[in-house]
BATORGU-663472 format. One line per 5 residues: number of its first residue (from 1); for each residue x, y, z of C-alpha. Coordinates in steps of 0.25 Angstrom, whole numbers, plus 5000, padded with zeros to 4 digits. Example, Ala and Ser with C-alpha at 12.3 -4.5 7.8 and 13.67 -1.06 7.14 Angstrom:
1> 5049/4982/5031 ~ 5055/4996/5029
% end
This chain:
1> 5460/5448/5349 ~ 5472/5456/5348 ~ 5483/5452/5339 ~ 5498/5451/5340 ~ 5504/5463/5334
6> 5513/5461/5322 ~ 5509/5447/5318 ~ 5505/5445/5303 ~ 5495/5434/5302 ~ 5494/5425/5290
11> 5480/5423/5285 ~ 5474/5413/5276 ~ 5459/5417/5275 ~ 5455/5404/5268 ~ 5450/5394/5279
16> 5452/5379/5279 ~ 5438/5375/5276 ~ 5434/5361/5275 ~ 5424/5355/5265 ~ 5410/5354/5271
21> 5409/5369/5274 ~ 5395/5373/5270 ~ 5387/5386/5267 ~ 5372/5385/5272 ~ 5361/5395/5271
26> 5361/5410/5276 ~ 5367/5411/5290 ~ 5357/5412/5301 ~ 5356/5425/5308 ~ 5366/5427/5320
31> 5360/5427/5334 ~ 5355/5440/5338 ~ 5364/5448/5348 ~ 5362/5443/5362 ~ 5368/5447/5376
36> 5381/5439/5379 ~ 5388/5435/5391 ~ 5402/5442/5393 ~ 5414/5435/5386 ~ 5421/5426/5396
41> 5436/5428/5398 ~ 5446/5422/5407 ~ 5441/5425/5421 ~ 5430/5434/5417 ~ 5422/5440/5406
46> 5423/5451/5395 ~ 5411/5460/5394 ~ 5407/5468/5381 ~ 5404/5482/5386 ~ 5394/5492/5382
51> 5404/5501/5375 ~ 5411/5490/5367 ~ 5422/5488/5377 ~ 5425/5474/5383 ~ 5427/5472/5398
56> 5434/5460/5404 ~ 5432/5457/5418 ~ 5440/5444/5424 ~ 5446/5438/5436 ~ 5461/5436/5435
61> 5466/5422/5434 ~ 5473/5423/5448 ~ 5459/5427/5453 ~ 5464/5439/5460 ~ 5456/5450/5453
66> 5445/5453/5443 ~ 5450/5462/5432 ~ 5443/5470/5420 ~ 5448/5475/5407 ~ 5441/5483/5396
71> 5443/5483/5381 ~ 5441/5496/5375 ~ 5434/5494/5362 ~ 5437/5508/5357 ~ 5453/5506/5358
76> 5453/5491/5357 ~ 5461/5490/5370 ~ 5460/5483/5384 ~ 5461/5492/5396 ~ 5468/5489/5408
81> 5465/5478/5418 ~ 5457/5483/5430 ~ 5455/5476/5443 ~ 5440/5474/5446 ~ 5442/5465/5458
86> 5455/5462/5466 ~ 5454/5459/5481 ~ 5462/5451/5490 ~ 5457/5437/5493 ~ 5447/5438/5482
91> 5449/5429/5471 ~ 5440/5430/5458 ~ 5440/5419/5447 ~ 5430/5424/5437 ~ 5421/5435/5432
96> 5408/5437/5425 ~ 5401/5450/5421 ~ 5390/5458/5414 ~ 5390/5472/5408 ~ 5380/5482/5403
101> 5381/5496/5399 ~ 5395/5497/5403 ~ 5393/5492/5417 ~ 5399/5478/5422 ~ 5394/5468/5432
106> 5404/5458/5436 ~ 5405/5446/5445 ~ 5419/5441/5450 ~ 5419/5427/5455 ~ 5428/5428/5467
111> 5432/5420/5480 ~ 5439/5424/5492 ~ 5454/5419/5493 ~ 5454/5411/5480 ~ 5445/5407/5468
116> 5441/5393/5464 ~ 5435/5390/5451 ~ 5427/5378/5456 ~ 5420/5386/5468 ~ 5409/5396/5468
121> 5414/5410/5471 ~ 5410/5416/5484 ~ 5416/5430/5484 ~ 5411/5435/5470 ~ 5411/5450/5467
126> 5400/5458/5460 ~ 5407/5469/5452 ~ 5400/5481/5445 ~ 5406/5491/5436 ~ 5399/5502/5429
131> 5409/5504/5418 ~ 5419/5492/5419 ~ 5429/5500/5426 ~ 5425/5503/5440 ~ 5420/5492/5449
136> 5411/5489/5461 ~ 5411/5475/5468 ~ 5402/5468/5477 ~ 5404/5454/5484 ~ 5394/5443/5480
141> 5389/5433/5491 ~ 5390/5418/5490 ~ 5393/5410/5477 ~ 5391/5421/5467 ~ 5396/5418/5453
146> 5384/5421/5443 ~ 5386/5433/5433 ~ 5381/5447/5436 ~ 5370/5454/5429 ~ 5370/5468/5424
151> 5358/5477/5420 ~ 5357/5482/5405 ~ 5360/5496/5409 ~ 5372/5492/5417 ~ 5367/5498/5430
156> 5365/5486/5438 ~ 5371/5472/5441 ~ 5367/5460/5448 ~ 5375/5448/5453 ~ 5369/5435/5458
161> 5374/5429/5471 ~ 5370/5419/5481 ~ 5355/5421/5485 ~ 5354/5434/5477 ~ 5361/5444/5469
166> 5369/5457/5470 ~ 5365/5470/5462 ~ 5373/5482/5458 ~ 5366/5496/5454 ~ 5367/5510/5458
171> 5365/5506/5472 ~ 5377/5497/5472 ~ 5378/5482/5475 ~ 5366/5476/5482 ~ 5364/5461/5486
176> 5350/5455/5484 ~ 5345/5442/5490 ~ 5336/5433/5482 ~ 5330/5419/5484 ~ 5332/5410/5472
181> 5325/5397/5475 ~ 5329/5384/5468 ~ 5340/5391/5461 ~ 5349/5382/5453 ~ 5363/5385/5448
186> 5367/5399/5443 ~ 5358/5412/5443 ~ 5359/5425/5435 ~ 5353/5439/5438 ~ 5350/5451/5429
191> 5348/5465/5433 ~ 5341/5477/5426 ~ 5344/5492/5427 ~ 5332/5493/5436 ~ 5338/5483/5446
196> 5329/5472/5443 ~ 5336/5458/5445 ~ 5332/5445/5439 ~ 5339/5433/5445 ~ 5338/5420/5437
201> 5341/5406/5441 ~ 5337/5392/5437 ~ 5328/5383/5445 ~ 5319/5371/5444 ~ 5305/5373/5448
206> 5297/5363/5456 ~ 5293/5355/5444 ~ 5307/5353/5440 ~ 5307/5363/5428 ~ 5319/5372/5427
211> 5317/5387/5426 ~ 5325/5400/5427 ~ 5320/5408/5438 ~ 5320/5423/5437 ~ 5319/5432/5450
216> 5317/5446/5447 ~ 5317/5458/5456 ~ 5322/5472/5459 ~ 5329/5475/5472 ~ 5325/5465/5483
221> 5310/5463/5479 ~ 5304/5450/5478 ~ 5308/5444/5464 ~ 5298/5440/5453 ~ 5301/5426/5449
226> 5300/5420/5435 ~ 5303/5406/5429 ~ 5309/5404/5415 ~ 5309/5390/5410 ~ 5323/5388/5403
231> 5333/5377/5400 ~ 5345/5376/5409 ~ 5337/5383/5421 ~ 5341/5371/5430 ~ 5354/5368/5424
236> 5368/5372/5429 ~ 5371/5380/5416 ~ 5375/5394/5413 ~ 5365/5405/5418 ~ 5369/5420/5416
241> 5363/5433/5413 ~ 5368/5440/5400 ~ 5361/5453/5402 ~ 5350/5459/5411 ~ 5339/5452/5403
246> 5346/5439/5397 ~ 5351/5426/5404 ~ 5357/5414/5398 ~ 5355/5400/5403 ~ 5363/5388/5399
251> 5377/5387/5393 ~ 5380/5402/5393 ~ 5391/5401/5382 ~ 5383/5391/5373 ~ 5372/5398/5365
256> 5366/5385/5362 ~ 5364/5381/5376 ~ 5359/5393/5383 ~ 5345/5399/5386 ~ 5342/5414/5386
261> 5333/5419/5397 ~ 5330/5434/5395 ~ 5320/5445/5395 ~ 5318/5458/5386 ~ 5318/5467/5398
266> 5317/5468/5413 ~ 5302/5468/5413 ~ 5301/5455/5405 ~ 5301/5441/5411 ~ 5313/5432/5408
271> 5311/5421/5397 ~ 5319/5411/5389 ~ 5322/5419/5377 ~ 5332/5409/5370 ~ 5332/5394/5372
276> 5345/5387/5371 ~ 5348/5385/5356 ~ 5352/5370/5359 ~ 5337/5368/5362 ~ 5332/5376/5351
281> 5323/5370/5340 ~ 5330/5365/5327 ~ 5343/5361/5332 ~ 5348/5348/5325 ~ 5354/5338/5333
286> 5368/5333/5330 ~ 5372/5319/5329 ~ 5387/5314/5329 ~ 5391/5329/5330 ~ 5382/5334/5341
291> 5376/5349/5339 ~ 5386/5359/5345 ~ 5383/5374/5345 ~ 5392/5386/5341 ~ 5390/5401/5342
296> 5398/5413/5338 ~ 5394/5428/5338 ~ 5386/5432/5326 ~ 5382/5418/5323 ~ 5370/5410/5326
301> 5372/5398/5336 ~ 5376/5386/5328 ~ 5374/5371/5330 ~ 5382/5361/5323 ~ 5381/5346/5323
306> 5380/5334/5314 ~ 5372/5321/5314 ~ 5383/5312/5308 ~ 5395/5321/5312 ~ 5399/5324/5298
311> 5390/5335/5292 ~ 5390/5346/5303 ~ 5377/5355/5302 ~ 5375/5368/5308 ~ 5362/5375/5313
316> 5360/5390/5317 ~ 5352/5395/5329 ~ 5341/5406/5326 ~ 5341/5414/5339 ~ 5328/5421/5335
321> 5320/5408/5333 ~ 5328/5399/5343 ~ 5329/5388/5332 ~ 5340/5381/5324 ~ 5341/5383/5309
326> 5342/5371/5300 ~ 5356/5365/5299 ~ 5366/5367/5288 ~ 5380/5360/5285 ~ 5392/5366/5292
331> 5402/5355/5290 ~ 5403/5342/5282 ~ 5414/5333/5288 ~ 5413/5323/5277 ~ 5415/5309/5282
336> 5420/5313/5295 ~ 5412/5313/5308 ~ 5414/5326/5317 ~ 5414/5328/5332 ~ 5415/5341/5339
341> 5428/5346/5343 ~ 5431/5356/5354 ~ 5421/5367/5353 ~ 5420/5372/5368 ~ 5424/5386/5372
346> 5423/5394/5384 ~ 5416/5405/5377 ~ 5409/5406/5363 ~ 5418/5409/5352 ~ 5416/5420/5342
351> 5417/5410/5330 ~ 5412/5396/5327 ~ 5423/5386/5328 ~ 5416/5372/5329 ~ 5427/5361/5330
356> 5424/5347/5324 ~ 5432/5334/5324 ~ 5429/5326/5312 ~ 5436/5312/5311 ~ 5449/5318/5317
361> 5448/5331/5308 ~ 5445/5344/5316 ~ 5438/5356/5310 ~ 5432/5369/5315 ~ 5419/5374/5309
366> 5417/5389/5309 ~ 5407/5398/5303 ~ 5405/5413/5303 ~ 5390/5413/5299 ~ 5385/5400/5304
371> 5383/5395/5289 ~ 5396/5394/5282 ~ 5406/5385/5289 ~ 5421/5382/5288 ~ 5428/5370/5293
376> 5442/5373/5298 ~ 5452/5361/5298 ~ 5458/5360/5312 ~ 5470/5351/5316 ~ 5472/5344/5329
381> 5474/5357/5337 ~ 5463/5365/5345 ~ 5456/5377/5341 ~ 5461/5390/5347 ~ 5452/5401/5352
386> 5454/5415/5356 ~ 5451/5419/5371 ~ 5439/5428/5366 ~ 5434/5417/5357 ~ 5434/5426/5345
391> 5444/5417/5337 ~ 5447/5402/5334 ~ 5459/5396/5329 ~ 5458/5383/5321 ~ 5472/5376/5320
396> 5474/5368/5308 ~ 5485/5360/5300 ~ 5486/5371/5289 ~ 5482/5383/5296 ~ 5475/5390/5308
401> 5461/5396/5306 ~ 5456/5407/5314 ~ 5441/5409/5316 ~ 5435/5423/5319 ~ 5422/5430/5318
406> 5429/5441/5311 ~ 5436/5434/5300 ~ 5430/5420/5300 ~ 5441/5410/5297 ~ 5456/5414/5294
411> 5466/5403/5292 ~ 5481/5406/5296 ~ 5490/5397/5288 ~ 5497/5392/5300 ~ 5495/5378/5305
416> 5495/5372/5319 ~ 5503/5360/5319 ~ 5509/5357/5332 ~ 5502/5346/5340 ~ 5498/5355/5352
421> 5499/5369/5345 ~ 5488/5378/5349 ~ 5483/5390/5341 ~ 5474/5402/5346 ~ 5469/5413/5337
426> 5474/5427/5338 ~ 5463/5435/5331 ~ 5457/5433/5318 ~ 5469/5429/5310 ~ 5480/5425/5320
431> 5484/5414/5329 ~ 5493/5410/5340 ~ 5500/5396/5341 ~ 5505/5389/5354 ~ 5515/5379/5349
436> 5530/5374/5350 ~ 5542/5381/5345 ~ 5548/5368/5341 ~ 5546/5353/5341 ~ 5556/5350/5353
441> 5553/5362/5361 ~ 5540/5357/5368 ~ 5526/5362/5366 ~ 5521/5373/5368 ~ 5532/5383/5367
446> 5528/5395/5359 ~ 5516/5404/5354 ~ 5516/5407/5339 ~ 5507/5417/5331 ~ 5502/5416/5317
451> 5510/5425/5306 ~ 5512/5426/5292 ~ 5524/5417/5294 ~ 5517/5406/5301 ~ 5517/5404/5316
456> 5527/5413/5323 ~ 5533/5414/5337 ~ 5525/5422/5347 ~ 5530/5418/5360 ~ 5535/5407/5369
461> 5527/5400/5379 ~ 5530/5396/5393 ~ 5520/5384/5393 ~ 5526/5371/5398 ~ 5530/5362/5386
466> 5527/5347/5386 ~ 5539/5337/5388 ~ 5533/5330/5377 ~ 5525/5335/5365 ~ 5511/5341/5368
471> 5500/5330/5364 ~ 5487/5338/5363 ~ 5480/5351/5365 ~ 5465/5352/5370 ~ 5457/5365/5370
476> 5454/5371/5383 ~ 5443/5381/5380 ~ 5433/5380/5392 ~ 5438/5393/5398 ~ 5445/5406/5394
481> 5456/5408/5389 ~ 5455/5396/5380 ~ 5467/5386/5381 ~ 5472/5372/5377 ~ 5476/5360/5385
486> 5489/5354/5380 ~ 5494/5340/5384 ~ 5506/5331/5383 ~ 5501/5318/5387 ~ 5492/5320/5399
491> 5499/5332/5404 ~ 5495/5346/5399 ~ 5491/5360/5402 ~ 5482/5371/5397 ~ 5487/5383/5389
496> 5481/5396/5385 ~ 5485/5404/5373 ~ 5481/5418/5376 ~ 5483/5433/5372 ~ 5485/5443/5383
501> 5488/5458/5379 ~ 5492/5454/5365 ~ 5501/5443/5369 ~ 5499/5428/5367 ~ 5503/5418/5378
506> 5501/5404/5381 ~ 5499/5401/5395 ~ 5497/5388/5403 ~ 5484/5387/5412 ~ 5486/5383/5426
511> 5474/5378/5434
% end
């Protein structure tokens, strides 16, 4: 995340660590590298390109266009915004995409005249680019909203649609019809560089058993049929291809709750290659503090829970054996009983930040290796998270802790004291605060930034202030960009603190 030029940040590297932190055995090996879904952004996705660049493709908030923008890794700069789709009477509300070898396959979820979140789109567009710069488009039929697939070499793409799918290759776009008897809920499709398509969907067999059906063919030939017994096959859950040989089934953003169906190559059958860790052997069940799961890049999947709610124990998941290691102590709350705080986020964070509420006291547990844990004291305020999920700010009465994968825990000696003040991280060692300029000027009125002299004025806001004081703040982290709900009595609104082109702003969200 870019920083604000000219601001000197005061650092105190000693974290506020509570008693009860523990050191266990040697850390478990991190999960092996696996294919990943694109990172969600507001209205679309960010793709990691083959050359190290990043490509963002998204629908504008007013639904009038689909745009793209590329991050140049060599120069560390963003290029210009480019129009991908902009047509009269075509409204696009969201975007999904896949990339391989520099090529990009995109689906833009669109409708004619207007776009409505609660209705399936009927004018979606299949978009193809060989380089992330030049684009070709093709209208999809019916209620098409599933993600596209792309071949490993980046030469072909596939888009599921009503009663079939559309492919792209050297011959251009081609529509293919396909019968999918007893299909339930969503489907996904993959394609190879040799134009072999596998169409996968869930169904219940005549005996009532659930299975993922795979129909595989090249061109319009009669498909071969395979059944893969799998959890979630008949459930209304996430189902998406990750690459040409990998499909996820379950909660796509929760490693503990998803099954992996894959194959080593296009000549091999599909099979369940990874069960959902929540169903794996060795997992200890919680009690008063039910088991919850936490993940971060470079760490094994972690399960935390407690039988009595006082001594929180942690287990690490071994991806190779698909089993859970014995538990060790992560945090001892003494005589207090703990319950989970707010740990739901729209995307996976880059760090572990597990919030607990222990008899009125709030702490955030964090670890950089899955073994050594720190418990950070947190006041009544909500955690702040950067839009990219890389940094977490933990506001406290004596300081603000910033958690990052790069530096671990860095504590700014700057407290957050106002009843409704909200803090968000600005990189590994800085923060931005939404607060009031004075006791009798209403709330909120200003943005402030961390500095060697304390919180310093950054800019005024044009947010509505409450006639009486703000009473409470609630995290709003179910979608991007992250925000908070602020209330005075029963009245309130949602506010998001975001950085755009190096400038921080606080804006009210209108629904």
